[in-house]
PDB file with one MODEL, atoms N, CA, C and O in Angstrom:
MODEL        1
ATOM      1  N   MET A   1     -21.881   0.111  -0.199  1.00  0.00           N
ATOM      2  CA  MET A   1     -20.982  -0.049  -1.392  1.00  0.00           C
ATOM      3  C   MET A   1     -20.896  -1.280  -1.824  1.00  0.00           C
ATOM      4  O   MET A   1     -21.167  -2.171  -1.018  1.00  0.00           O
ATOM      5  N   THR A   2     -20.674  -1.481  -2.594  1.00  0.00           N
ATOM      6  CA  THR A   2     -19.712  -2.586  -2.723  1.00  0.00           C
ATOM      7  C   THR A   2     -18.425  -2.134  -3.846  1.00  0.00           C
ATOM      8  O   THR A   2     -18.463  -1.061  -4.448  1.00  0.00           O
ATOM      9  N   GLY A   3     -17.291  -3.144  -4.012  1.00  0.00           N
ATOM     10  CA  GLY A   3     -16.670  -2.853  -4.601  1.00  0.00           C
ATOM     11  C   GLY A   3     -17.033  -2.562  -6.187  1.00  0.00           C
ATOM     12  O   GLY A   3     -16.668  -1.603  -6.866  1.00  0.00           O
ATOM     13  N   PRO A   4     -17.768  -3.550  -6.526  1.00  0.00           N
ATOM     14  CA  PRO A   4     -18.296  -3.789  -7.770  1.00  0.00           C
ATOM     15  C   PRO A   4     -19.118  -2.173  -8.496  1.00  0.00           C
ATOM     16  O   PRO A   4     -19.189  -1.725  -9.640  1.00  0.00           O
ATOM     17  N   GLU A   5     -19.734  -1.587  -6.857  1.00  0.00           N
ATOM     18  CA  GLU A   5     -20.524  -0.549  -7.197  1.00  0.00           C
ATOM     19  C   GLU A   5     -19.826   0.611  -7.115  1.00  0.00           C
ATOM     20  O   GLU A   5     -20.157   1.345  -8.047  1.00  0.00           O
ATOM     21  N   LEU A   6     -18.631   1.327  -6.092  1.00  0.00           N
ATOM     22  CA  LEU A   6     -17.531   1.865  -6.704  1.00  0.00           C
ATOM     23  C   LEU A   6     -16.901   1.746  -7.988  1.00  0.00           C
ATOM     24  O   LEU A   6     -16.264   2.735  -8.352  1.00  0.00           O
ATOM     25  N   THR A   7     -16.931   0.913  -8.632  1.00  0.00           N
ATOM     26  CA  THR A   7     -16.111   0.882  -9.877  1.00  0.00           C
ATOM     27  C   THR A   7     -17.303   1.235 -10.952  1.00  0.00           C
ATOM     28  O   THR A   7     -16.967   1.433 -12.120  1.00  0.00           O
ATOM     29  N   GLN A   8     -18.620   1.314 -10.601  1.00  0.00           N
ATOM     30  CA  GLN A   8     -19.385   1.793 -11.291  1.00  0.00           C
ATOM     31  C   GLN A   8     -19.776   3.297 -11.374  1.00  0.00           C
ATOM     32  O   GLN A   8     -19.784   3.994 -12.389  1.00  0.00           O
ATOM     33  N   TRP A   9     -20.000   3.546 -10.489  1.00  0.00           N
ATOM     34  CA  TRP A   9     -20.285   4.845  -9.937  1.00  0.00           C
ATOM     35  C   TRP A   9     -18.942   5.624 -10.584  1.00  0.00           C
ATOM     36  O   TRP A   9     -19.239   6.333 -11.545  1.00  0.00           O
ATOM     37  N   ARG A  10     -17.464   5.617 -10.213  1.00  0.00           N
ATOM     38  CA  ARG A  10     -16.325   5.846 -11.005  1.00  0.00           C
ATOM     39  C   ARG A  10     -16.421   6.034 -12.683  1.00  0.00           C
ATOM     40  O   ARG A  10     -16.397   7.081 -13.329  1.00  0.00           O
ATOM     41  N   SER A  11     -16.550   4.502 -13.196  1.00  0.00           N
ATOM     42  CA  SER A  11     -16.870   4.636 -14.598  1.00  0.00           C
ATOM     43  C   SER A  11     -18.217   5.559 -15.375  1.00  0.00           C
ATOM     44  O   SER A  11     -18.167   5.952 -16.540  1.00  0.00           O
ATOM     45  N   GLU A  12     -19.411   5.788 -14.414  1.00  0.00           N
ATOM     46  CA  GLU A  12     -20.446   6.833 -14.790  1.00  0.00           C
ATOM     47  C   GLU A  12     -19.838   8.120 -14.647  1.00  0.00           C
ATOM     48  O   GLU A  12     -19.934   9.064 -15.431  1.00  0.00           O
ATOM     49  N   MET A  13     -19.384   8.083 -13.880  1.00  0.00           N
ATOM     50  CA  MET A  13     -18.576   9.719 -13.770  1.00  0.00           C
ATOM     51  C   MET A  13     -17.261  10.042 -14.658  1.00  0.00           C
ATOM     52  O   MET A  13     -16.600  11.079 -14.714  1.00  0.00           O
ATOM     53  N   ARG A  14     -17.148   9.166 -15.137  1.00  0.00           N
ATOM     54  CA  ARG A  14     -15.609   9.397 -15.877  1.00  0.00           C
ATOM     55  C   ARG A  14     -14.623   9.993 -15.321  1.00  0.00           C
ATOM     56  O   ARG A  14     -14.263  11.158 -15.489  1.00  0.00           O
ATOM     57  N   LEU A  15     -14.073   9.008 -14.496  1.00  0.00           N
ATOM     58  CA  LEU A  15     -12.993   8.923 -13.273  1.00  0.00           C
ATOM     59  C   LEU A  15     -11.921   8.047 -13.488  1.00  0.00           C
ATOM     60  O   LEU A  15     -11.875   6.931 -14.006  1.00  0.00           O
ATOM     61  N   SER A  16     -11.131   8.716 -13.025  1.00  0.00           N
ATOM     62  CA  SER A  16      -9.668   7.607 -13.382  1.00  0.00           C
ATOM     63  C   SER A  16      -9.795   7.101 -11.551  1.00  0.00           C
ATOM     64  O   SER A  16     -10.614   7.496 -10.720  1.00  0.00           O
ATOM     65  N   LYS A  17      -8.633   6.091 -11.379  1.00  0.00           N
ATOM     66  CA  LYS A  17      -8.769   5.851  -9.730  1.00  0.00           C
ATOM     67  C   LYS A  17      -8.236   7.297  -9.255  1.00  0.00           C
ATOM     68  O   LYS A  17      -8.808   8.104  -8.523  1.00  0.00           O
ATOM     69  N   ARG A  18      -7.349   7.366  -9.695  1.00  0.00           N
ATOM     70  CA  ARG A  18      -6.654   8.891  -9.184  1.00  0.00           C
ATOM     71  C   ARG A  18      -7.491   9.831  -9.110  1.00  0.00           C
ATOM     72  O   ARG A  18      -7.384  10.415  -8.031  1.00  0.00           O
ATOM     73  N   GLU A  19      -8.608  10.420 -10.044  1.00  0.00           N
ATOM     74  CA  GLU A  19      -8.786  11.404 -10.107  1.00  0.00           C
ATOM     75  C   GLU A  19     -10.188  11.315  -8.582  1.00  0.00           C
ATOM     76  O   GLU A  19     -10.509  12.216  -7.807  1.00  0.00           O
ATOM     77  N   ALA A  20     -10.660  10.012  -8.659  1.00  0.00           N
ATOM     78  CA  ALA A  20     -12.059   9.577  -7.551  1.00  0.00           C
ATOM     79  C   ALA A  20     -11.150   9.584  -6.392  1.00  0.00           C
ATOM     80  O   ALA A  20     -11.698   9.799  -5.311  1.00  0.00           O
ATOM     81  N   ALA A  21      -9.894   9.396  -6.386  1.00  0.00           N
ATOM     82  CA  ALA A  21      -9.112   9.226  -5.210  1.00  0.00           C
ATOM     83  C   ALA A  21      -9.362  10.525  -4.227  1.00  0.00           C
ATOM     84  O   ALA A  21      -9.734  10.540  -3.054  1.00  0.00           O
ATOM     85  N   SER A  22      -9.034  11.585  -5.091  1.00  0.00           N
ATOM     86  CA  SER A  22      -8.643  12.997  -4.573  1.00  0.00           C
ATOM     87  C   SER A  22     -10.020  13.953  -4.580  1.00  0.00           C
ATOM     88  O   SER A  22     -10.137  15.008  -3.958  1.00  0.00           O
ATOM     89  N   LEU A  23     -10.952  13.381  -5.364  1.00  0.00           N
ATOM     90  CA  LEU A  23     -12.244  13.817  -4.601  1.00  0.00           C
ATOM     91  C   LEU A  23     -12.687  13.345  -3.510  1.00  0.00           C
ATOM     92  O   LEU A  23     -13.240  14.081  -2.694  1.00  0.00           O
ATOM     93  N   LEU A  24     -12.523  12.040  -3.304  1.00  0.00           N
ATOM     94  CA  LEU A  24     -12.904  11.265  -1.715  1.00  0.00           C
ATOM     95  C   LEU A  24     -11.800  11.730  -0.857  1.00  0.00           C
ATOM     96  O   LEU A  24     -12.121  11.917   0.317  1.00  0.00           O
ATOM     97  N   GLY A  25     -10.826  11.912  -1.108  1.00  0.00           N
ATOM     98  CA  GLY A  25     -10.157  12.666  -0.314  1.00  0.00           C
ATOM     99  C   GLY A  25      -9.386  11.156   0.704  1.00  0.00           C
ATOM    100  O   GLY A  25      -8.995  11.153   1.871  1.00  0.00           O
ATOM    101  N   ILE A  26      -9.407  10.002  -0.337  1.00  0.00           N
ATOM    102  CA  ILE A  26      -8.477   8.647  -0.230  1.00  0.00           C
ATOM    103  C   ILE A  26      -7.701   8.698  -1.124  1.00  0.00           C
ATOM    104  O   ILE A  26      -7.878   9.471  -2.065  1.00  0.00           O
ATOM    105  N   SER A  27      -6.335   7.635  -1.018  1.00  0.00           N
ATOM    106  CA  SER A  27      -5.750   7.028  -1.818  1.00  0.00           C
ATOM    107  C   SER A  27      -5.966   6.462  -2.803  1.00  0.00           C
ATOM    108  O   SER A  27      -6.962   5.741  -2.757  1.00  0.00           O
ATOM    109  N   PRO A  28      -5.021   6.503  -4.410  1.00  0.00           N
ATOM    110  CA  PRO A  28      -6.040   5.928  -5.277  1.00  0.00           C
ATOM    111  C   PRO A  28      -5.454   4.574  -5.247  1.00  0.00           C
ATOM    112  O   PRO A  28      -5.674   3.870  -6.232  1.00  0.00           O
ATOM    113  N   GLU A  29      -4.481   3.911  -3.927  1.00  0.00           N
ATOM    114  CA  GLU A  29      -4.531   2.422  -3.621  1.00  0.00           C
ATOM    115  C   GLU A  29      -5.697   2.057  -3.186  1.00  0.00           C
ATOM    116  O   GLU A  29      -6.150   0.963  -3.523  1.00  0.00           O
ATOM    117  N   THR A  30      -6.467   2.991  -2.277  1.00  0.00           N
ATOM    118  CA  THR A  30      -7.339   2.978  -1.119  1.00  0.00           C
ATOM    119  C   THR A  30      -8.526   2.445  -2.221  1.00  0.00           C
ATOM    120  O   THR A  30      -9.236   1.456  -2.041  1.00  0.00           O
ATOM    121  N   ILE A  31      -8.559   3.168  -3.172  1.00  0.00           N
ATOM    122  CA  ILE A  31      -9.838   3.375  -4.322  1.00  0.00           C
ATOM    123  C   ILE A  31      -9.564   1.556  -5.373  1.00  0.00           C
ATOM    124  O   ILE A  31     -10.362   0.947  -6.086  1.00  0.00           O
ATOM    125  N   ALA A  32      -8.408   1.296  -5.071  1.00  0.00           N
ATOM    126  CA  ALA A  32      -8.437  -0.094  -5.677  1.00  0.00           C
ATOM    127  C   ALA A  32      -8.324  -1.013  -5.063  1.00  0.00           C
ATOM    128  O   ALA A  32      -8.313  -2.016  -5.778  1.00  0.00           O
ATOM    129  N   VAL A  33      -8.207  -1.252  -3.843  1.00  0.00           N
ATOM    130  CA  VAL A  33      -8.695  -2.325  -2.681  1.00  0.00           C
ATOM    131  C   VAL A  33      -9.773  -1.840  -2.274  1.00  0.00           C
ATOM    132  O   VAL A  33      -9.343  -1.678  -1.132  1.00  0.00           O
ATOM    133  N   TYR A  34     -11.250  -1.302  -2.181  1.00  0.00           N
ATOM    134  CA  TYR A  34     -12.187  -1.097  -2.353  1.00  0.00           C
ATOM    135  C   TYR A  34     -12.874  -1.679  -3.912  1.00  0.00           C
ATOM    136  O   TYR A  34     -13.817  -2.469  -3.885  1.00  0.00           O
ATOM    137  N   GLU A  35     -12.445  -1.323  -4.878  1.00  0.00           N
ATOM    138  CA  GLU A  35     -12.457  -2.183  -5.928  1.00  0.00           C
ATOM    139  C   GLU A  35     -12.739  -3.626  -6.030  1.00  0.00           C
ATOM    140  O   GLU A  35     -13.826  -4.195  -6.137  1.00  0.00           O
ATOM    141  N   ALA A  36     -11.588  -4.086  -5.979  1.00  0.00           N
ATOM    142  CA  ALA A  36     -10.862  -5.383  -5.666  1.00  0.00           C
ATOM    143  C   ALA A  36     -11.682  -6.564  -4.663  1.00  0.00           C
ATOM    144  O   ALA A  36     -11.957  -7.722  -4.976  1.00  0.00           O
ATOM    145  N   GLY A  37     -11.923  -5.964  -3.558  1.00  0.00           N
ATOM    146  CA  GLY A  37     -12.792  -6.495  -2.289  1.00  0.00           C
ATOM    147  C   GLY A  37     -11.637  -6.784  -1.692  1.00  0.00           C
ATOM    148  O   GLY A  37     -11.850  -7.064  -0.512  1.00  0.00           O
ATOM    149  N   LYS A  38     -10.639  -6.834  -1.943  1.00  0.00           N
ATOM    150  CA  LYS A  38      -9.392  -7.591  -1.005  1.00  0.00           C
ATOM    151  C   LYS A  38      -7.927  -6.422  -0.598  1.00  0.00           C
ATOM    152  O   LYS A  38      -7.552  -5.357  -1.087  1.00  0.00           O
ATOM    153  N   ARG A  39      -7.600  -6.991   0.135  1.00  0.00           N
ATOM    154  CA  ARG A  39      -6.425  -6.559   0.839  1.00  0.00           C
ATOM    155  C   ARG A  39      -5.232  -7.080  -0.400  1.00  0.00           C
ATOM    156  O   ARG A  39      -5.357  -7.918  -1.293  1.00  0.00           O
ATOM    157  N   ARG A  40      -3.810  -6.020   0.053  1.00  0.00           N
ATOM    158  CA  ARG A  40      -2.800  -6.668  -0.636  1.00  0.00           C
ATOM    159  C   ARG A  40      -2.296  -7.675   0.133  1.00  0.00           C
ATOM    160  O   ARG A  40      -1.337  -8.347  -0.248  1.00  0.00           O
ATOM    161  N   ASP A  41      -2.992  -7.894   1.460  1.00  0.00           N
ATOM    162  CA  ASP A  41      -2.476  -9.452   2.163  1.00  0.00           C
ATOM    163  C   ASP A  41      -3.110 -10.217   1.975  1.00  0.00           C
ATOM    164  O   ASP A  41      -2.827 -11.240   2.598  1.00  0.00           O
ATOM    165  N   GLY A  42      -4.822 -10.334   0.694  1.00  0.00           N
ATOM    166  CA  GLY A  42      -5.605 -11.068   0.634  1.00  0.00           C
ATOM    167  C   GLY A  42      -6.234 -11.289   1.435  1.00  0.00           C
ATOM    168  O   GLY A  42      -6.790 -12.379   1.304  1.00  0.00           O
ATOM    169  N   LYS A  43      -6.576 -10.533   2.691  1.00  0.00           N
ATOM    170  CA  LYS A  43      -7.322 -10.028   2.999  1.00  0.00           C
ATOM    171  C   LYS A  43      -8.582  -9.625   2.914  1.00  0.00           C
ATOM    172  O   LYS A  43      -8.570  -8.430   2.618  1.00  0.00           O
ATOM    173  N   PRO A  44      -9.843 -10.093   3.045  1.00  0.00           N
ATOM    174  CA  PRO A  44     -11.386  -9.415   2.150  1.00  0.00           C
ATOM    175  C   PRO A  44     -11.290  -8.016   2.833  1.00  0.00           C
ATOM    176  O   PRO A  44     -10.593  -7.564   3.742  1.00  0.00           O
ATOM    177  N   VAL A  45     -11.980  -7.661   2.268  1.00  0.00           N
ATOM    178  CA  VAL A  45     -12.491  -5.598   2.438  1.00  0.00           C
ATOM    179  C   VAL A  45     -13.856  -6.005   3.011  1.00  0.00           C
ATOM    180  O   VAL A  45     -14.783  -6.343   2.275  1.00  0.00           O
ATOM    181  N   ARG A  46     -13.975  -5.952   4.678  1.00  0.00           N
ATOM    182  CA  ARG A  46     -15.508  -6.385   4.995  1.00  0.00           C
ATOM    183  C   ARG A  46     -16.368  -5.555   4.552  1.00  0.00           C
ATOM    184  O   ARG A  46     -17.419  -5.791   3.956  1.00  0.00           O
ATOM    185  N   ASP A  47     -15.585  -3.870   5.062  1.00  0.00           N
ATOM    186  CA  ASP A  47     -16.735  -2.931   4.433  1.00  0.00           C
ATOM    187  C   ASP A  47     -16.007  -1.431   4.362  1.00  0.00           C
ATOM    188  O   ASP A  47     -15.154  -0.884   5.060  1.00  0.00           O
ATOM    189  N   ILE A  48     -16.795  -1.014   3.120  1.00  0.00           N
ATOM    190  CA  ILE A  48     -16.339   0.098   2.872  1.00  0.00           C
ATOM    191  C   ILE A  48     -16.866   1.576   3.531  1.00  0.00           C
ATOM    192  O   ILE A  48     -17.853   2.167   3.092  1.00  0.00           O
ATOM    193  N   PRO A  49     -16.220   1.959   4.407  1.00  0.00           N
ATOM    194  CA  PRO A  49     -16.482   3.240   5.201  1.00  0.00           C
ATOM    195  C   PRO A  49     -17.885   4.074   4.995  1.00  0.00           C
ATOM    196  O   PRO A  49     -17.587   4.917   4.149  1.00  0.00           O
ATOM    197  N   ALA A  50     -19.145   4.242   5.317  1.00  0.00           N
ATOM    198  CA  ALA A  50     -19.714   5.022   5.382  1.00  0.00           C
ATOM    199  C   ALA A  50     -19.740   6.566   4.205  1.00  0.00           C
ATOM    200  O   ALA A  50     -20.387   7.048   3.275  1.00  0.00           O
ATOM    201  N   TYR A  51     -18.723   6.783   4.939  1.00  0.00           N
ATOM    202  CA  TYR A  51     -18.572   8.145   4.164  1.00  0.00           C
ATOM    203  C   TYR A  51     -18.284   8.659   2.771  1.00  0.00           C
ATOM    204  O   TYR A  51     -18.175   9.772   2.257  1.00  0.00           O
ATOM    205  N   ILE A  52     -18.177   6.954   2.222  1.00  0.00           N
ATOM    206  CA  ILE A  52     -17.495   7.017   1.004  1.00  0.00           C
ATOM    207  C   ILE A  52     -18.842   6.869  -0.095  1.00  0.00           C
ATOM    208  O   ILE A  52     -18.923   7.320  -1.237  1.00  0.00           O
ATOM    209  N   PRO A  53     -19.552   6.311   0.452  1.00  0.00           N
ATOM    210  CA  PRO A  53     -20.677   5.985  -0.581  1.00  0.00           C
ATOM    211  C   PRO A  53     -21.545   7.552  -0.514  1.00  0.00           C
ATOM    212  O   PRO A  53     -22.004   8.157  -1.482  1.00  0.00           O
ATOM    213  N   LEU A  54     -21.591   7.909   0.740  1.00  0.00           N
ATOM    214  CA  LEU A  54     -22.595   9.160   0.701  1.00  0.00           C
ATOM    215  C   LEU A  54     -21.794  10.035   0.008  1.00  0.00           C
ATOM    216  O   LEU A  54     -22.441  10.752  -0.756  1.00  0.00           O
ATOM    217  N   ALA A  55     -20.306  10.271   0.013  1.00  0.00           N
ATOM    218  CA  ALA A  55     -19.343  11.230  -0.642  1.00  0.00           C
ATOM    219  C   ALA A  55     -19.670  10.742  -2.011  1.00  0.00           C
ATOM    220  O   ALA A  55     -19.456  11.711  -2.740  1.00  0.00           O
ATOM    221  N   CYS A  56     -20.108   9.666  -2.793  1.00  0.00           N
ATOM    222  CA  CYS A  56     -20.377   9.428  -3.742  1.00  0.00           C
ATOM    223  C   CYS A  56     -21.751  10.033  -4.406  1.00  0.00           C
ATOM    224  O   CYS A  56     -22.044  10.670  -5.418  1.00  0.00           O
ATOM    225  N   ALA A  57     -22.182   9.681  -3.685  1.00  0.00           N
ATOM    226  CA  ALA A  57     -23.823  10.059  -3.951  1.00  0.00           C
ATOM    227  C   ALA A  57     -23.726  11.347  -3.996  1.00  0.00           C
ATOM    228  O   ALA A  57     -24.261  11.642  -5.065  1.00  0.00           O
ATOM    229  N   ALA A  58     -23.203  12.754  -3.252  1.00  0.00           N
ATOM    230  CA  ALA A  58     -22.909  13.710  -3.071  1.00  0.00           C
ATOM    231  C   ALA A  58     -22.260  14.213  -4.879  1.00  0.00           C
ATOM    232  O   ALA A  58     -22.890  14.955  -5.632  1.00  0.00           O
ATOM    233  N   LEU A  59     -21.248  13.735  -5.123  1.00  0.00           N
ATOM    234  CA  LEU A  59     -20.688  13.867  -6.007  1.00  0.00           C
ATOM    235  C   LEU A  59     -21.598  14.333  -7.219  1.00  0.00           C
ATOM    236  O   LEU A  59     -21.719  15.380  -7.855  1.00  0.00           O
ATOM    237  N   TYR A  60     -22.367  12.679  -7.254  1.00  0.00           N
ATOM    238  CA  TYR A  60     -23.227  12.016  -8.235  1.00  0.00           C
ATOM    239  C   TYR A  60     -23.825  13.651  -8.500  1.00  0.00           C
ATOM    240  O   TYR A  60     -23.482  14.593  -9.214  1.00  0.00           O
ATOM    241  N   HIS A  61     -24.725  13.438  -7.667  1.00  0.00           N
ATOM    242  CA  HIS A  61     -26.095  15.164  -7.407  1.00  0.00           C
ATOM    243  C   HIS A  61     -25.084  15.951  -7.998  1.00  0.00           C
ATOM    244  O   HIS A  61     -25.291  16.503  -9.079  1.00  0.00           O
ATOM    245  N   ARG A  62     -24.303  16.029  -7.562  1.00  0.00           N
ATOM    246  CA  ARG A  62     -23.069  17.777  -7.789  1.00  0.00           C
ATOM    247  C   ARG A  62     -23.728  18.650  -6.909  1.00  0.00           C
ATOM    248  O   ARG A  62     -23.801  19.835  -7.236  1.00  0.00           O
ATOM    249  N   LEU A  63     -24.064  18.395  -6.187  1.00  0.00           N
ATOM    250  CA  LEU A  63     -24.501  18.875  -3.755  1.00  0.00           C
ATOM    251  C   LEU A  63     -23.673  19.714  -4.178  1.00  0.00           C
ATOM    252  O   LEU A  63     -22.895  19.447  -5.095  1.00  0.00           O
ATOM    253  N   SER A  64     -23.722  21.180  -3.407  1.00  0.00           N
ATOM    254  CA  SER A  64     -22.915  22.098  -2.901  1.00  0.00           C
ATOM    255  C   SER A  64     -22.313  21.397  -1.480  1.00  0.00           C
ATOM    256  O   SER A  64     -22.963  20.667  -0.732  1.00  0.00           O
ATOM    257  N   PRO A  65     -20.833  21.828  -1.294  1.00  0.00           N
ATOM    258  CA  PRO A  65     -20.856  22.095   0.451  1.00  0.00           C
ATOM    259  C   PRO A  65     -21.868  22.193   1.465  1.00  0.00           C
ATOM    260  O   PRO A  65     -22.718  23.055   1.243  1.00  0.00           O
ATOM    261  N   TRP A  66     -22.026  21.348   2.808  1.00  0.00           N
ATOM    262  CA  TRP A  66     -23.059  22.037   3.629  1.00  0.00           C
ATOM    263  C   TRP A  66     -22.562  23.300   4.144  1.00  0.00           C
ATOM    264  O   TRP A  66     -21.424  23.492   4.573  1.00  0.00           O
ATOM    265  N   PRO A  67     -23.431  24.079   4.073  1.00  0.00           N
ATOM    266  CA  PRO A  67     -22.804  25.950   4.807  1.00  0.00           C
ATOM    267  C   PRO A  67     -22.316  25.574   6.082  1.00  0.00           C
ATOM    268  O   PRO A  67     -22.575  24.481   6.587  1.00  0.00           O
ATOM    269  N   LYS A  68     -21.579  26.493   6.650  1.00  0.00           N
ATOM    270  CA  LYS A  68     -21.073  26.414   7.447  1.00  0.00           C
ATOM    271  C   LYS A  68     -21.974  27.783   8.536  1.00  0.00           C
ATOM    272  O   LYS A  68     -21.802  28.988   8.355  1.00  0.00           O
ATOM    273  N   GLY A  69     -22.549  27.410   9.208  1.00  0.00           N
ATOM    274  CA  GLY A  69     -22.334  27.953  10.957  1.00  0.00           C
ATOM    275  C   GLY A  69     -23.290  28.879  10.533  1.00  0.00           C
ATOM    276  O   GLY A  69     -23.715  29.730  11.314  1.00  0.00           O
TER     277      GLY A  69
ENDMDL
END
């Protein structure tokens, strides 16, 4: 997932950065960094962790949490 793809997902889901961050278990600042593609120090974001696009897909498709044991 790229920063623009994350922005598109958030837009399609009609979520603010704060709402998306809460659902994904990360900070709104992290959402902003991923979407911008660079960190505050100007270094590029190399990879968005794999769990982020997986969680986005699960939320998009309204999947239920995996049942425990």
